[in-house]
N, C-alpha and C positions, 0 to 999 in steps of 0.2 A: 618626703619634705622638701619644702623650699627656704632657701636661706640667702637674706639680701644682704651683701657687707658694704657699709658706707665708710668710703677710706678715700684718704687724699692722693693714694698710691695702689690703684688697682694692679698696676704689673707686676707687684709682689705675689699676687694670688694664681697668677698665668699659670706657672710652672706645676705648682702644689696641687692644682684642681685637675691637672691630665695626668697625673701619675698613679700608679700603686692603686691603694683600694677606693680613695677619693675619684681615681679619674674611671675606673670600672663602675663606680656606684651612679656617676651620673651619665655616663656613656649607656648604663642598662635604665636608664631613668628612674633609679630608685632614690637620686637624689638631684635637686637643681639648687646651683648656686650661681648668684648674681652680683657683680659687684659695680657698684655706684660710687661716683666721684663726687661729693658733695661740695666740690666748688663750682660745678655746673650749676647749683642751685643759689649762688651768691645773689645779692640783688643790686651790685653795684658795677661797674664798666669795668673795673679792674679785677673783678672777681675774688673779691676779699675774704678770707674765712676767719682771719683771726685779728684781735686789736691788743692794744697794752692794757692791763687791768685797771680798772676803776680803783682809785689809792694808792696806786703806785706798786710797785714790787717788778721783780725781776721778770723776763718772758712774757709769752705772749698767749692769750686767752682765745680758744675757740669762739665764734659768735654763735648765737641762737637762730638765727634766720637761716643759713643754708643747711642747717640739720634738721630743724623742722620741716622747712621745704623740702627736702629729700625724702624724710620718711615720709610725709603726707602723699609726697607722689608715688611713692612705693607702695604704699596703703591703696592708694586708688586703683591701681593696678592689680590685685590681689586676684586670683581665679574665684576664689572661693571666699566672699567678703565675710561670710560668717563665721568662720575657722577662725580659731585663738591664733594670736599674734603675739610674740614676746619681744619686746625691743631691749636690747641687750648693749648698756655700756661697756666697753673695755676701760678698767682703771684701777691702778693700784690700791685704791681705796674701796674697792666691791669685794662681796662676799668669795671666799676662794673657792675656786674651781675645784670640783672632785668628781669621783664615780658618781655618789647619789646626784650630783647637779647634773650629770651628763644624760643619766636615766631620766631624769624628770624633764628636761630639755628635749630629750628624744621622743617624748609623747606629744609635743607640738608639731601643729603643721605647718608652723610660717614663723621663721626667726628673721630679727634685723639685729644685724651686729654694728655696731658704732665705733669705730676706731679713731682716737685721738693722737693729735701730735703738741708740740710745743707746750705750755706750762698747764694747760688744762683745760676745763669746758666752763661755758658761762654755766652758774649754778640752776638758769631756768630749766636748762636742759635734763638734769636731774630731778628737778622737781615736778616737772610739768610734762614730759615725754616717755621718758624710758620707765620700764618696768623692772629691770634688773640691773643690778651692777657686778661686775665679775673682777676678780683678779686672778692670775695665775701663779702667784707667791708674792713673797715680802720683798721684792724690789722693784725698781725701774727702769723700764726700756725708752727705747727713742719714740716709741709710737704703740699703736695698739693692734697693728697689723699679726705680727707672730702671738701674740694670746688667742686674737680672733681665730688663727690657724689651728692652734690647740683646740679651741671649743669646737669648730668646724671637726676636726677628725676625731675628737671625744664623742663626739653627739652620733655623728655618721655612723660609725663602726657598729653602732647599738642598733641601728635600724634593720628591721627583717630582709633578711637577703643580702645584704652587703657583705656580711664576712662568710667564706665559704663553708664554713661550720659554725653553726650557732651556738655549740657548746662552747667555742672558744672565747665568747665574750661571758658566758656565765663563769667561765673558769679564771677570768682575769683576777688579778690583784686588785682588793679592793671592790669585786663583786659582791661579795658576801661579809665585806667589813675586814677581812684579812689579805695577809700578802698571799701571793701565790706559792703553792708547793713547788719543790724541785722538778725540773725537766728532762729527761734524757730520750737521745735518739742512738741508731746503730752509728758505731761498732758496740758490742756488749762491753767490751774492753779496749781500752786507748792509753798506750804509753803506762801500761799496769793500773789504771786506774779504771774499777769494773761500775758497771750500772747495779744499781741496790739488785739483790735476789729477787726481792717482792714484785718487782715492776716486770720479771721474767717469769714468773710463777705461772700466770694465766686464772688466778683467783681473782676475779673482780672485784669481790667484796671486801677481800685483805688489800685489795689495792687501795680503793676508795677510801679505806680506814688509814692507812698508811699517808695518803695523800692530805688528808685532814689533818693528821697530828704533824706532820711537817709544815702544813700550812700555818698552824697554831705557834711551832716552835719558831718557825721565821720571823713572825709576827713578834714574837716576845723578845726575838736577838734583834730586830733592827727598828721596829716602830711600836715599841710595847703599849703605848698611849692607846695604839687603835682596840685593844682587849678591852679597854672601859666599857666600849658599845657593843660588844661581840656576843652572839647568842651561843654560849657554853654549856653542853650538857655535864653533869656531875661529874663523868669520868674525866671530860675536858679539864675541867677544872683541878681534877686530882692531877692530871699531867703536869697542867702548869707548876703546880707546887713542887712537884717532884723535879723539874725543870730549875727553879728557885733553888732547890738543894743541892742543885749539880749532878742529880741522877738522871737525867734525861739523854 
């Protein structure tokens, strides 16, 4: 996958892209990430990227010219022009980024993420350039760089070969619409707190059953709204009824 990030502050990404899972994925050629300063595509000698809004109001608005020019420049450099590109605007007004959206974007060959600053974007960027608008939550940050980092990380870890164990992504919270089950490791007893006996039994079928029910229980306790869309068996629905009666 190739990701281009349009930002006024490309230096914010340098350390993030060199470390941990993302750094290893880039080193192994599984992921390519390029930062583009769209100030370089401004059309005036002062490299202006923002102007006061028409009609008055507080703050400054990002102009359309540098953003359109930067995106068109990136598209002209595509190694595979026929491959799909999604142009994503990072904005508090966008669709909430979640695991399903990460899976969807992980199937795309090329992503362009546009990070804004100031008061917002000229509406023509939304109308005529981008294909998606994404938000990482119902709050406002000083810019789109941190949300873009979240999207890059969330998408990249789903690419084949990026994680050392492919099962890790499959077992994640939200991977099947539920929160992940509790995890334990050595020692089997720590300060008097023991690992559940089922996990030490070696009975993999029973362990999987336990994990599934614990996943349902944790979702019911912490994010019950997720259960509305979960694919549950009749036995699992009965388990939820027991939980609601205080029997779980």
